[in-house]
C-alpha positions in Angstrom: -51.5 -63.8 40.6 -52.8 -66.3 43.1 -53.0 -69.8 41.4 -56.4 -70.3 43.1 -57.7 -67.6 40.7 -56.3 -69.5 37.8 -58.2 -72.7 38.9 -61.4 -70.7 39.1 -60.9 -69.1 35.7 -60.1 -72.5 34.2 -63.4 -73.9 35.4 -65.3 -70.8 34.1 -63.8 -71.0 30.6 -64.5 -74.7 30.1 -67.2 -75.2 27.6 -67.3 -71.6 26.4 -66.9 -70.8 22.7 -63.9 -68.6 21.7 -66.1 -65.5 21.5 -67.7 -66.3 24.9 -64.3 -67.0 26.5 -62.8 -63.8 25.2 -65.8 -61.8 26.5 -65.4 -63.5 29.9 -61.7 -62.6 30.0 -62.4 -59.0 29.0 -65.0 -58.6 31.7 -62.9 -60.3 34.4 -59.5 -58.7 33.8 -60.2 -55.2 32.5 -57.1 -54.3 30.4 -54.9 -56.9 32.2 -55.5 -59.3 29.3 -53.3 -59.1 26.3 -53.4 -60.8 22.9 -50.2 -61.4 20.9 -50.7 -61.3 17.1 -48.2 -62.1 14.3 -51.0 -61.5 11.8 -51.3 -65.2 10.8 -54.7 -66.8 9.9 -55.5 -67.7 13.5 -54.4 -64.4 14.9 -56.6 -62.6 12.4 -59.6 -64.7 13.5 -59.1 -63.7 17.1 -58.4 -60.0 16.2 -61.8 -60.0 14.5 -63.5 -61.5 17.6 -61.9 -58.8 19.8 -62.6 -55.9 17.5 -66.2 -56.8 16.6 -67.1 -57.1 20.3 -65.0 -54.1 21.3 -63.4 -56.1 24.1 -61.0 -54.6 26.7 -58.1 -56.7 25.5 -54.8 -55.1 24.5 -53.3 -56.2 21.2 -49.5 -56.3 20.7 -47.1 -57.7 18.1 -43.4 -58.3 18.0 -41.5 -56.6 15.1 -38.3 -58.6 14.8 -36.9 -56.2 12.2 -36.8 -59.0 9.6 -40.4 -59.6 8.7 -41.8 -59.9 5.2 -43.2 -56.8 3.6 -46.5 -58.7 3.2 -46.6 -59.0 7.0 -46.3 -55.3 7.4 -48.9 -54.8 4.7 -51.5 -57.0 6.6 -50.5 -55.2 9.8 -51.4 -51.9 8.2 -54.6 -53.2 6.7 -55.8 -54.7 9.9 -55.2 -51.5 11.9 -57.2 -49.5 9.4 -60.0 -52.1 9.0 -60.8 -52.5 12.7 -59.6 -49.1 14.0 -57.3 -50.8 16.4 -54.2 -49.8 18.2 -51.6 -52.6 18.1 -48.7 -52.0 20.5 -45.4 -52.9 18.8 -42.4 -54.3 20.6 -39.0 -54.4 18.9 -35.7 -56.0 20.0 -33.2 -54.0 22.0 -31.1 -52.2 19.5 -27.9 -52.8 21.4 -28.5 -56.5 21.5 -29.1 -56.7 17.8 -26.0 -54.5 17.1 -23.8 -56.7 19.2 -25.0 -59.9 17.7 -24.5 -58.8 14.1 -21.2 -57.2 14.9 -19.7 -60.4 16.5 -21.5 -63.1 14.5 -22.7 -61.5 11.3 -26.2 -61.1 9.9 -26.8 -64.8 9.1 -25.4 -66.6 12.2 -28.8 -68.3 12.8 -28.1 -70.6 9.8 -24.9 -71.9 11.4 -26.4 -73.8 14.4 -29.5 -74.3 16.4 -27.8 -72.6 19.3 -27.2 -69.5 17.2 -30.8 -69.6 15.8 -32.2 -69.7 19.3 -30.0 -66.8 20.3 -31.4 -64.7 17.5 -34.9 -65.7 18.4 -34.3 -64.8 22.0 -33.1 -61.3 21.1 -35.7 -60.6 18.5 -38.7 -62.4 20.0 -38.4 -63.8 23.5 -37.0 -60.8 25.3 -39.5 -58.4 23.6 -42.3 -60.8 24.6 -41.1 -60.6 28.2 -41.6 -56.8 28.1 -44.9 -57.1 26.3 -46.3 -59.4 29.0 -45.0 -57.4 32.0 -48.0 -56.5 34.2 -50.4 -58.7 32.3 -52.6 -61.3 34.0 -53.8 -63.2 30.9 -52.0 -63.9 27.7 -54.2 -64.8 24.8 -52.7 -66.6 21.8 -53.9 -68.0 18.4 -52.1 -71.3 18.9 -53.8 -74.4 17.5 -53.0 -78.0 18.7 -52.5 -79.5 15.3 -49.8 -77.0 14.2 -47.0 -79.0 15.8 -46.1 -81.8 18.2 -45.2 -79.3 21.0 -48.6 -77.5 20.6 -50.5 -80.7 20.5 -49.9 -81.2 24.2 -51.0 -77.6 25.2 -54.2 -77.0 27.1 -57.0 -74.6 26.4 -56.2 -72.7 29.7 -52.7 -73.0 31.1 -50.6 -71.6 33.9 -47.5 -70.0 32.4 -44.9 -70.5 35.1 -42.3 -68.5 33.2 -44.4 -65.3 33.0 -46.6 -66.0 36.1 -49.9 -65.5 34.3 -52.8 -67.4 32.7 -52.3 -68.4 29.1 -55.6 -68.8 27.1 -55.6 -70.5 23.7 -59.3 -69.9 22.6 -59.1 -71.7 19.2 -56.7 -74.4 20.3 -59.0 -77.2 19.1 -60.0 -75.6 15.8 -58.6 -77.2 12.7 -57.5 -75.4 9.5 -60.9 -75.9 8.0 -62.6 -74.2 11.0 -60.2 -71.2 10.6 -60.7 -70.9 6.9 -64.4 -71.1 7.1 -64.6 -68.4 9.8 -62.3 -66.1 7.7 -64.5 -66.5 4.7 -67.7 -66.0 6.7 -66.4 -62.8 8.3 -64.5 -61.6 5.3 -61.3 -61.2 7.4 -58.2 -59.9 5.6 -55.2 -62.3 5.5 -51.5 -62.2 4.6 -51.2 -62.7 0.9 -48.3 -65.1 1.5 -50.8 -67.8 2.7 -51.9 -68.1 -0.9 -48.3 -68.7 -2.0 -47.7 -71.8 0.1 -46.8 -70.2 3.5 -49.1 -71.7 6.2 -46.7 -70.4 8.9 -45.0 -67.0 8.5 -42.1 -65.7 10.6 -39.0 -63.8 9.8 -38.2 -63.6 6.0 -34.8 -65.3 6.1 -36.2 -68.1 8.3 -39.4 -68.9 6.4 -40.0 -70.6 3.1 -43.1 -72.0 1.3 -44.0 -75.6 2.1 -44.3 -78.3 -0.5 -47.6 -80.4 -1.0 -47.8 -82.9 1.8 -45.2 -81.3 4.0 -45.9 -80.4 7.7 -47.3 -76.9 8.0 -44.3 -75.8 10.0 -41.7 -77.4 7.7 -41.1 -74.0 6.2 -39.9 -72.5 9.5 -36.1 -73.0 10.0 -36.1 -75.5 7.2 -32.3 -76.1 7.4 -32.5 -77.7 10.8 -34.2 -80.6 12.6 -35.8 -79.2 15.7 -39.2 -78.7 17.4 -39.8 -75.8 15.0 -40.5 -73.4 17.8 -38.8 -70.0 18.4 -39.3 -70.1 22.2 -42.5 -68.1 22.6 -44.6 -71.2 23.2 -42.0 -73.7 24.4 -40.8 -73.6 28.0 -37.5 -75.3 27.2 -36.5 -72.5 24.9 -37.4 -69.6 27.3 -33.7 -68.9 28.2 -31.2 -67.6 25.7 -28.5 -69.8 24.2 -25.0 -69.3 25.5 -23.4 -66.4 23.8 -20.3 -64.3 23.6 -22.5 -61.3 22.9 
């Protein structure tokens, strides 16, 4: 995509509400816009916005193979409630097989390098396939979720994937999200009521304690930026590996 188009779109989206912005994207890009959902609170909000307006935006999710059953349950409920088709991308079987054969099923606990390697195989590489051919990537990222996300912009140019990245509810807080969910009666993952504000793979996610950072439950055994590589440019390449 020509970056001049990005600059034009950036100007057009400024000042629009999330619903208005998504409608604009749908009209401008006609099936070249995709939304990535992991069925968290924010993603459920945006899914409802897309479904209720019948927007021409493709929805996709990444099935790492190690998700909570509760995540699969909300996936199933969401598809049935909104009558949506959510394209699913899984990791390459050979890559998972090689990783587990050479390093075992729990190598991600042993080092940050190993954890990023697992995230690359199960999330980042499938994301690359999911974004192939897209011109706009829509996410449910919010600025106050982490330090890394606090510096993100409403509309960004994603150099890695050569497309526009649109974060329509970037400046919403948790109260905004919760209020919208209640108002629209949006189904949510039952784990949120059990102390899980951020939900990823089952072996890598725990409930958080009162007063803890919302992403403290992700990769709790390490000190890092608490990102898997999907929304952090520094993590877009796989860790060095013998696999």
